[in-house]
C-alpha positions in Angstrom: -16.6 9.4 -13.1 -18.6 7.4 -15.4 -17.1 3.7 -15.4 -19.1 1.9 -17.9 -16.5 1.7 -20.4 -13.9 0.6 -17.7 -16.2 -2.2 -16.4 -16.8 -3.4 -19.9 -13.0 -3.4 -20.5 -12.5 -5.4 -17.4 -15.2 -8.0 -17.9 -13.9 -8.5 -21.6 -10.6 -9.5 -19.9 -12.2 -11.8 -17.7 -11.6 -10.2 -14.3 -13.7 -11.4 -11.5 -15.0 -9.1 -8.7 -15.3 -11.3 -5.7 -12.8 -12.3 -3.1 -12.3 -12.0 0.5 -11.3 -8.5 1.8 -7.9 -7.5 2.6 -8.5 -7.2 6.4 -6.3 -7.5 9.3 -5.9 -11.3 10.0 -5.7 -13.0 13.3 -2.3 -14.6 13.8 -1.0 -17.2 16.3 2.3 -17.1 18.1 4.9 -19.7 17.0 6.7 -21.8 19.6 10.2 -20.6 18.8 13.4 -21.8 20.4 16.6 -20.0 20.4 19.4 -21.8 18.5 22.1 -19.4 19.3 22.3 -15.9 20.6 21.9 -14.7 17.0 19.6 -17.2 15.6 16.0 -18.3 16.1 14.4 -21.5 14.7 10.7 -22.1 14.4 8.1 -23.9 12.4 5.8 -21.9 10.5 2.5 -23.7 9.8 0.6 -23.5 6.4 -2.6 -23.7 8.2 -2.5 -20.0 9.3 -1.7 -17.0 7.3 0.6 -15.2 9.8 2.8 -16.5 12.4 4.4 -14.4 15.1 8.2 -14.7 15.2 8.5 -12.8 18.5 11.3 -10.8 17.0 11.3 -7.1 17.3 13.6 -5.6 14.6 15.3 -2.2 14.8 15.7 0.0 12.0 18.6 -1.1 9.7 18.8 -4.5 11.3 19.8 -7.2 8.6 18.3 -10.7 8.9 18.9 -13.8 6.8 15.8 -16.2 6.8 16.1 -19.7 5.5 13.2 -22.2 5.0 13.0 -26.0 4.5 10.3 -28.5 4.2 7.2 -29.2 2.3 3.3 -28.9 2.6 0.5 -29.7 0.6 -3.2 -28.8 -0.4 -6.1 -31.4 -0.5 -5.7 -32.1 -4.1 -2.4 -33.7 -3.4 -0.4 -30.6 -4.8 2.9 -30.4 -2.6 4.8 -27.2 -2.4 8.1 -25.9 -1.0 8.8 -22.5 0.8 9.1 -21.1 -2.8 5.5 -21.7 -3.4 3.8 -23.0 -6.6 4.0 -21.4 -10.0 0.9 -19.1 -10.6 -1.8 -20.5 -12.7 -5.0 -18.9 -14.3 -7.2 -19.7 -11.2 -4.7 -17.7 -9.0 -5.8 -14.5 -10.7 -9.1 -15.0 -8.9 -7.6 -15.3 -5.5 -6.3 -12.7 -3.1 -2.9 -13.4 -2.0 -0.8 -11.0 0.3 2.1 -10.8 -2.3 0.5 -10.8 -5.7 3.5 -11.8 -7.8 4.8 -14.4 -5.4 4.1 -18.2 -5.8 1.1 -19.7 -4.5 1.9 -21.1 -0.9 5.3 -19.3 -0.6 6.9 -18.2 2.6 6.4 -14.5 3.0 7.1 -11.8 5.7 6.1 -8.4 7.0 7.2 -6.0 9.5 4.4 -4.8 11.6 0.7 -5.9 11.8 -1.2 -2.8 10.5 -3.1 -2.7 7.1 -0.1 -0.4 6.0 2.4 -3.3 6.6 3.8 -4.3 3.1 4.3 -8.0 2.8 7.2 -9.4 0.9 8.6 -12.7 -0.4 11.0 -14.8 1.5 10.8 -18.1 -0.3 13.5 -20.7 0.6 16.1 -18.1 1.5 16.4 -14.3 1.7 18.6 -11.6 3.3 16.9 -8.3 3.9 17.2 -5.2 6.0 14.4 -3.6 8.2 13.8 0.0 6.7 12.0 0.9 10.0 11.6 -0.8 13.4 8.8 -3.2 13.7 7.5 -6.7 15.0 8.4 -9.4 12.4 5.8 -11.8 11.1 6.1 -14.8 8.8 3.2 -16.0 6.7 2.1 -18.1 3.7 0.9 -16.6 0.5 -2.5 -18.1 0.4 -6.1 -17.3 0.9 -7.8 -17.9 4.2 -9.7 -20.7 2.5 -6.5 -22.4 1.6 -5.2 -22.2 5.1 -8.3 -23.9 6.2 -7.5 -27.2 4.2 -3.6 -27.0 3.9 -1.4 -29.4 5.8 2.2 -29.2 6.8 4.7 -26.5 8.0 8.0 -25.0 6.9 11.1 -25.1 9.3 12.5 -21.7 9.5 15.8 -20.3 10.8 16.4 -16.6 11.3 19.9 -15.3 11.8 20.8 -11.9 12.6 23.5 -10.6 10.4 23.7 -6.9 11.7 22.0 -5.5 14.7 20.8 -2.2 13.2 20.7 1.3 14.8 21.7 1.3 18.4 20.2 4.9 18.8 16.7 5.6 20.3 15.5 6.4 16.6 16.4 2.8 15.5 13.6 1.6 17.9 10.9 4.0 16.6 8.1 1.7 15.1 6.8 2.5 11.8 8.9 5.5 10.9 10.1 8.7 12.5 8.4 10.4 15.4 6.4 13.4 14.5 8.1 16.8 14.7 7.3 20.3 13.6 8.1 21.2 10.1 8.9 24.9 10.2 9.1 25.2 6.3 5.4 24.5 6.0 4.4 27.9 6.8 0.9 29.4 7.4 1.4 31.4 4.2 1.8 28.1 2.2 -1.3 26.5 3.9 -3.1 29.6 3.1 -2.3 29.7 -0.5 -3.0 26.0 -1.4 -6.4 25.2 -2.2 -8.4 22.9 0.2 -10.1 20.9 -2.5 -9.8 19.7 -6.0 -12.4 20.0 -8.6 -13.8 18.0 -11.6 -13.7 19.2 -15.2 -16.8 21.2 -14.8 -15.3 23.1 -11.8 -17.4 21.3 -9.1 -15.5 21.1 -5.8 -14.6 17.7 -4.9 -11.9 15.7 -2.7 -10.0 17.3 0.0 -6.3 18.1 -0.5 -5.2 16.1 2.7 -1.3 15.4 2.3 1.8 17.4 1.4 4.8 15.5 0.4 8.3 17.2 0.0 10.6 15.7 -2.5 11.8 15.5 -6.2 9.7 13.6 -8.6 11.9 10.6 -8.6 11.9 10.5 -4.8 8.2 10.7 -4.9 7.6 7.8 -7.3 10.4 5.6 -5.9 8.9 6.0 -2.4 5.4 5.1 -3.6 6.8 2.0 -5.5 8.6 0.8 -2.5 5.5 1.1 -0.5 3.6 -1.0 -2.9 1.6 1.5 -4.6 1.3 1.4 -8.6 1.0 4.4 -11.0 -2.4 4.0 -12.7 -3.2 3.8 -16.5 -4.2 7.1 -17.9 -6.9 5.9 -20.4 -9.2 3.0 -21.3 -7.1 2.2 -24.1 -4.0 1.7 -22.1 -6.1 -0.3 -19.7 -7.0 -2.8 -22.4 -3.5 -3.1 -23.6 -1.9 -3.6 -20.1 -4.7 -5.7 -19.0 -4.3 -8.1 -21.7 -0.5 -8.2 -21.1 -0.8 -9.0 -17.4 -3.6 -11.6 -18.1 -1.3 -13.5 -20.4 1.6 -13.3 -17.8 -0.9 -14.6 -15.2 -0.4 -11.4 -13.2 -2.8 -9.3 -11.2 -4.2 -6.2 -12.9 -4.0 -3.4 -10.5 -3.5 -0.1 -12.6 -7.0 0.6 -13.9 -7.3 4.4 -14.6 -9.0 6.9 -12.5 -11.0 9.9 -13.5 -9.2 13.3 -14.1 -9.6 15.9 -11.4 -8.1 19.5 -11.2 -5.8 21.4 -8.8 -4.1 24.7 -9.9 -6.3 24.6 -13.0 -4.6 21.3 -14.3 -5.1 17.7 -14.1 -3.2 15.4 -11.7 0.4 14.8 -12.4 0.2 11.3 -10.9 -2.3 8.8 -9.9 -1.3 6.0 -7.5 -3.4 2.9 -6.3 -2.9 0.3 -3.6 -5.5 -2.2 -4.5 -6.7 -5.8 -3.8 -6.1 -7.5 -7.1 -9.5 -9.0 -7.8 -11.3 -6.2 -6.2 -9.8 -3.3 -8.0 -12.9 -2.5 -10.0 -14.8 -1.6 -6.8 -12.3 -1.1 -3.9 -8.9 0.3 -3.8 -6.9 3.0 -1.9 -5.9 5.7 -4.3 -4.8 9.2 -4.5 -3.8 11.9 -7.0 -0.7 14.1 -6.9 0.0 17.6 -8.1 3.4 19.3 -8.1 2.9 22.8 -6.8 4.7 26.0 -7.4 6.3 26.0 -3.9 9.6 24.6 -2.9 10.5 23.6 0.6 14.3 23.6 1.3 15.0 23.4 -2.4 12.6 20.6 -3.4 9.1 20.6 -4.8 5.9 20.5 -2.6 3.5 18.0 -3.8 -0.2 18.2 -3.1 -2.2 14.9 -2.7 -5.9 14.3 -2.4 -6.3 10.5 -1.1 -9.5 8.7 -0.8 -10.6 5.0 -0.5 -13.0 3.5 -2.9 -15.4 1.2 -1.2 -18.1 0.4 -3.9 -20.4 2.2 -6.2 -23.2 4.8 -5.9 -25.2 7.1 -8.1 -23.4 10.1 -9.6 -25.7 12.9 -8.4 -24.4 15.0 -11.5 -25.7 12.8 -14.2 -27.6 9.7 -12.6 -24.6 7.6 -13.9 -22.6 5.1 -11.7 -19.5 6.2 -9.9 -17.2 5.0 -7.0 -18.2 5.4 -3.6 -15.5 6.7 -1.4 -15.3 6.0 2.4 -16.6 9.0 4.0 -14.1 8.9 6.8 -11.3 10.2 4.6 -8.8 10.6 7.5 -8.4 6.7 7.4 -6.9 7.1 4.0 -4.7 9.9 5.0 -3.3 7.7 7.7 -3.1 4.6 5.3 -0.7 6.6 3.0 1.3 7.7 6.2 1.7 4.1 7.3 2.7 2.8 3.9 5.1 5.4 2.9 6.7 5.7 6.4 7.3 2.1 6.6 9.7 2.3 3.5 12.4 4.2 5.5 12.3 7.0 2.9 10.3 9.3 5.2 12.6 11.3 7.3 10.2 13.9 8.7 6.4 13.8 9.4 3.8 15.9 10.9 0.1 16.8 10.9 -0.6 20.4 10.5 -4.1 22.2 10.8 -4.7 25.2 8.6 -6.5 28.4 9.8 -9.6 27.4 7.8 -9.7 23.5 8.2 -12.1 21.4 6.0 -14.1 19.2 8.2 -17.1 18.2 6.2 -18.1 18.5 2.6 -19.4 16.6 -0.6 -17.4 15.2 -3.4 -18.1 16.5 -7.0 -20.4 13.4 -7.5 -22.5 14.2 -4.4 -20.9 11.7 -1.8 -20.4 13.3 1.7 -17.1 13.0 3.6 -15.8 14.3 7.0 -12.4 15.0 8.3 -10.6 16.4 11.4 -9.2 19.0 9.0 -5.5 18.2 9.5 -3.2 17.9 6.6 -0.3 15.1 6.8 3.2 16.3 5.8 5.8 13.9 4.8 9.4 14.9 3.9 11.3 12.4 1.8 14.9 11.3 2.2 17.4 13.0 -0.3 19.2 9.6 -0.4 16.9 7.5 -2.6 17.4 9.9 -5.6 19.0 13.1 -6.6 16.8 13.9 -9.7 14.4 16.6 -10.0 
């Protein structure tokens, strides 16, 4: 899509487009000592972004984490595990939990890019939605970690042990199993690609999701994805609102593409706050006419924006996607499965798999041709 108006809107609002990339960060292992059979104590240094707790959580396991102490940055500002109130400068930094305080104690279950960090602060009880290794961290940039001083003393108490079944130990979500309701007939009927408004074939349909509309949107929200704005006008309004509230703006709209001869029903993005103009994980979702065990089948085209390139349709500027699009398919897999709302998943290969092609703007992409199928739990919503 042409993005001149969007860039102008963002620059008007004063957003910067420079920050460190959200990459896998090295973590050091904390020296922990067991205070009791059900509690662990450790010190979490503010000089590193992630600390290994040496705790493997089971699905459904409930912990209480409490933290004390204080730390400081070179300018003399001291902060507690709750962190510092966000200021204007914080909008120009990449923090793992965008809405949490600068320097706050945070956590994540798992170490992959799909692991969703969350706020701990001075005290928090939480339940692991899926099994995984527990890390504690500090909501700060790598530059901050290089100059910070101090640590927080943390106590982790087990309130409930979680599922004792083999399934309770499956890291990252359910094991892959065949989903018989995704038949060859369905695979043969759904188009392999979406198209632009002029009918030019574009992105690959690489994910199916089974669930109601509410289940779909709630699962994406739980995984940290946001619904994008639908127009430049809404971009200006929302952008101004979040700027005044000193929050990160993540919902910049995406272009309209077509499947089943109609625009996407939803657009979702998982972005780095200050790089959202040029780099974000994003996807479009269409509700198909098919149902699987009484619930709608959603068709998803997911790609990862990694910069800009020339639009070969009109010599304009458009987003460049990562040509290895299977990585984005698996990013969606990791983030959604980590919510605990995915009860079945599998990869299926249609009889005519798409392995290489070009987007509507001329960029090339390649794939192994498989489609990810995710079946959502019926417990998080009963609405259609």
